[in-house]
C-alpha positions as CSV (number, residue, x, y, z in Angstrom):
1,M,4.6,36.0,6.7
2,F,6.5,32.6,6.4
3,A,8.3,33.3,9.7
4,L,5.1,34.0,11.8
5,G,4.3,31.5,14.5
6,R,1.0,30.5,16.1
7,G,1.5,32.8,19.1
8,Q,2.2,35.8,17.0
9,L,-0.9,35.3,14.9
10,L,-3.1,34.8,17.9
11,G,-1.9,38.1,19.2
12,L,-3.2,39.9,16.1
13,D,-6.7,41.6,16.0
14,R,-9.5,39.4,14.9
15,M,-7.3,36.3,14.8
16,G,-9.0,33.5,16.7
17,E,-7.9,29.9,16.8
18,T,-9.8,28.8,13.7
19,S,-8.5,31.7,11.6
20,T,-5.0,31.1,12.9
21,D,-5.1,27.4,12.1
22,N,-6.4,28.1,8.6
23,L,-3.7,30.7,7.9
24,L,-0.9,28.4,9.3
25,A,-2.2,25.6,7.0
26,A,-2.1,28.0,4.0
27,I,1.4,29.1,4.9
28,A,2.6,25.5,5.2
29,K,1.1,24.7,1.8
30,A,2.8,27.8,0.3
31,K,6.1,26.6,1.6
32,E,5.8,23.4,-0.4
33,Q,5.3,25.0,-3.8
34,P,7.8,23.9,-6.5
35,L,11.0,25.9,-7.1
36,S,9.7,27.2,-10.4
37,R,6.8,29.0,-8.6
38,V,9.1,30.5,-6.0
39,L,11.5,31.7,-8.7
40,C,8.6,33.3,-10.6
41,A,7.3,35.0,-7.5
42,L,10.7,36.6,-7.0
43,G,9.9,38.7,-10.0
44,V,13.4,38.5,-11.7
45,R,13.3,40.7,-14.8
46,G,13.5,38.7,-18.0
47,T,11.7,35.7,-16.5
48,G,8.1,34.7,-16.2
49,R,6.2,31.5,-15.6
50,S,7.7,29.7,-18.7
51,I,11.3,30.8,-18.2
52,S,11.1,30.2,-14.5
53,R,10.0,26.6,-15.1
54,R,12.8,26.1,-17.6
55,I,15.4,27.4,-15.1
56,A,14.0,25.3,-12.3
57,R,13.9,22.2,-14.5
58,Y,17.4,22.7,-15.7
59,F,19.1,23.5,-12.4
60,A,16.8,21.5,-10.0
61,T,17.7,23.4,-6.9
62,M,18.0,27.1,-5.9
63,D,21.6,26.5,-4.8
64,N,22.5,25.4,-8.4
65,I,20.7,28.5,-9.8
66,R,22.6,30.9,-7.4
67,T,26.0,29.5,-8.3
68,A,25.4,29.6,-12.1
69,D,27.3,32.2,-14.0
70,A,26.0,33.9,-17.1
71,E,27.5,31.4,-19.5
72,T,25.8,28.5,-17.6
73,M,22.5,30.3,-17.5
74,Q,22.5,30.5,-21.3
75,R,22.2,26.7,-21.4
76,V,18.5,27.2,-20.5
77,D,16.2,27.4,-23.5
78,G,15.1,31.0,-24.1
79,I,17.9,32.7,-22.3
80,G,20.5,34.3,-24.5
81,P,23.7,36.4,-24.0
82,E,21.8,39.6,-23.3
83,K,19.3,38.2,-20.8
84,A,21.6,35.8,-18.8
85,P,23.9,38.4,-17.1
86,S,20.9,40.4,-15.8
87,I,19.2,37.3,-14.4
88,V,22.4,36.3,-12.6
89,A,23.0,39.8,-11.3
90,E,19.4,40.2,-10.0
91,L,19.4,36.8,-8.3
92,A,22.6,38.0,-6.5
93,E,20.8,41.1,-5.4
94,L,17.9,39.0,-4.1
95,A,20.3,36.9,-1.9
96,P,19.0,38.3,1.4
97,L,15.4,37.6,0.5
98,I,16.2,34.1,-0.8
99,D,18.2,33.3,2.4
100,A,15.2,34.4,4.5
101,L,12.9,32.2,2.5
102,V,15.3,29.2,3.0
103,A,15.5,29.9,6.7
104,A,11.7,30.0,6.9
105,G,11.5,26.5,5.4
106,V,10.4,27.4,1.9
107,N,11.0,24.6,-0.6
108,M,13.9,25.3,-3.0
109,T,13.8,22.2,-5.2
110,E,11.9,21.3,-8.4
111,P,10.1,18.0,-8.2
112,G,11.3,15.5,-10.7
113,A,14.2,17.5,-11.9
114,T,17.8,16.2,-11.8
115,P,20.8,18.6,-11.7
116,P,22.7,18.3,-15.0
117,L,26.3,17.1,-14.9
118,A,28.6,19.7,-16.3
119,A,29.8,17.4,-19.0
120,D,26.4,16.1,-19.9
121,A,24.3,19.2,-19.9
122,A,21.8,19.0,-22.6
123,P,20.8,22.1,-24.7
124,G,17.3,23.5,-24.5
125,G,16.9,23.7,-20.7
126,Q,16.2,20.0,-20.3
127,D,18.5,17.6,-18.4
128,T,18.7,14.0,-19.5
129,A,20.8,12.4,-16.8
130,G,19.1,9.3,-15.6
131,A,16.0,10.1,-17.7
132,T,14.2,7.4,-19.7
133,G,11.8,7.6,-22.6
134,A,8.9,7.0,-20.2
135,D,10.1,9.9,-18.0
136,R,10.3,12.3,-21.0
137,P,7.5,11.3,-23.5
138,L,7.5,14.8,-25.0
139,A,11.3,15.1,-25.4
140,D,12.2,17.8,-27.9
141,M,8.5,18.5,-28.7
142,T,7.0,22.0,-28.7
143,V,3.5,21.7,-27.4
144,V,0.5,24.2,-27.5
145,V,-2.4,23.6,-25.1
146,T,-5.7,25.2,-26.1
147,G,-9.4,25.0,-25.2
148,A,-10.9,23.5,-22.1
149,M,-9.4,20.3,-20.8
150,T,-11.6,17.3,-20.0
151,G,-11.3,13.9,-18.3
152,S,-8.3,13.4,-16.0
153,L,-6.9,16.9,-17.1
154,E,-10.1,18.8,-16.3
155,K,-8.9,20.2,-13.0
156,L,-5.5,21.4,-14.3
157,S,-5.1,25.1,-14.9
158,R,-3.3,26.3,-18.0
159,N,-0.2,27.0,-16.0
160,E,-0.3,23.4,-14.6
161,M,-0.7,22.0,-18.1
162,N,2.3,23.9,-19.2
163,E,4.2,22.6,-16.2
164,L,3.2,19.1,-17.1
165,V,4.4,19.5,-20.7
166,E,7.8,20.6,-19.4
167,R,8.1,17.9,-16.8
168,A,7.5,15.5,-19.7
169,G,10.5,16.9,-21.5
170,G,8.7,19.2,-23.9
171,R,8.6,22.9,-24.4
172,S,5.3,24.7,-23.8
173,S,4.3,27.5,-26.2
174,S,1.3,29.8,-26.4
175,S,1.1,30.1,-30.2
176,V,0.9,27.6,-33.1
177,S,3.7,27.9,-35.8
178,G,5.7,25.7,-38.1
179,K,7.9,24.8,-35.1
180,T,4.9,23.4,-33.2
181,T,5.0,19.6,-32.8
182,L,1.8,18.9,-31.0
183,V,-1.4,20.8,-30.2
184,V,-3.6,19.6,-27.4
185,A,-7.0,20.7,-28.4
186,G,-9.7,20.7,-25.8
187,E,-13.3,21.9,-26.1
188,G,-13.6,25.3,-27.9
189,A,-10.1,25.2,-29.2
190,G,-11.0,27.6,-32.0
191,S,-8.4,29.4,-34.1
192,K,-5.3,27.5,-32.7
193,R,-6.8,24.2,-33.7
194,A,-7.7,25.6,-37.1
195,K,-4.1,26.9,-37.6
196,A,-2.7,23.5,-36.5
197,E,-4.9,21.8,-39.2
198,Q,-3.7,24.3,-41.8
199,L,0.0,23.7,-41.0
200,G,-0.4,19.9,-40.6
201,V,0.5,19.9,-37.0
202,R,-0.4,16.8,-35.0
203,L,-3.5,17.2,-32.9
204,A,-4.4,15.4,-29.7
205,T,-7.5,15.4,-27.5
206,P,-7.1,15.8,-23.8
207,D,-7.6,12.1,-23.3
208,E,-4.9,11.2,-25.9
209,F,-2.5,13.7,-24.3
210,A,-3.2,12.2,-20.8
211,T,-2.3,8.8,-22.2
212,L,1.0,10.2,-23.6
213,V,2.0,11.6,-20.2
214,A,0.3,9.0,-18.0
215,T,3.4,8.2,-16.0
216,L,3.6,11.8,-14.8
217,L,-0.1,12.1,-13.8
218,D,-1.0,11.6,-10.1
């Protein structure tokens, strides 16, 4: 799909100029997706949205991911000695597909991520080289987002909220526990808000959270 040109599309049944232009625009937009989404779409076993985001944030580029060995892969939060070798092996098997995507112009970098220096790699899948407190306001925090977002966060999907948490240096989680640092409680937060109150976990409204990560919002 990414390699199709205008002439090829116009030659297909029921593809007029308007349909072709719309499809080409959609393809161009898809090529600009962050590395984390490309990695997730590859369907590597042992990864999903969250792990894909952590891998992309840690390594910053697909080239860095592909050259990582199992030991290096374990530096990413959530990837242990059992999972790392299979991820590395499967990425190697996907080399022809990845090469084809690169040749088609698909983005292979993660916005805002900086490749870690070998000697300065930080644990937990977060790189700190060149980062400031303003860049990582949620550093070392485990954040749960629940309920409907409002205000400047209203249009963000749950996946986009989790991406925002991790861009801000935090770790996104889907459940509240004693390890949770912050719960962003929107409208209709329900049981997760109640559990946070029970455990004494810090709560923030969507507006308060937006203020915390203001430097990362468009």
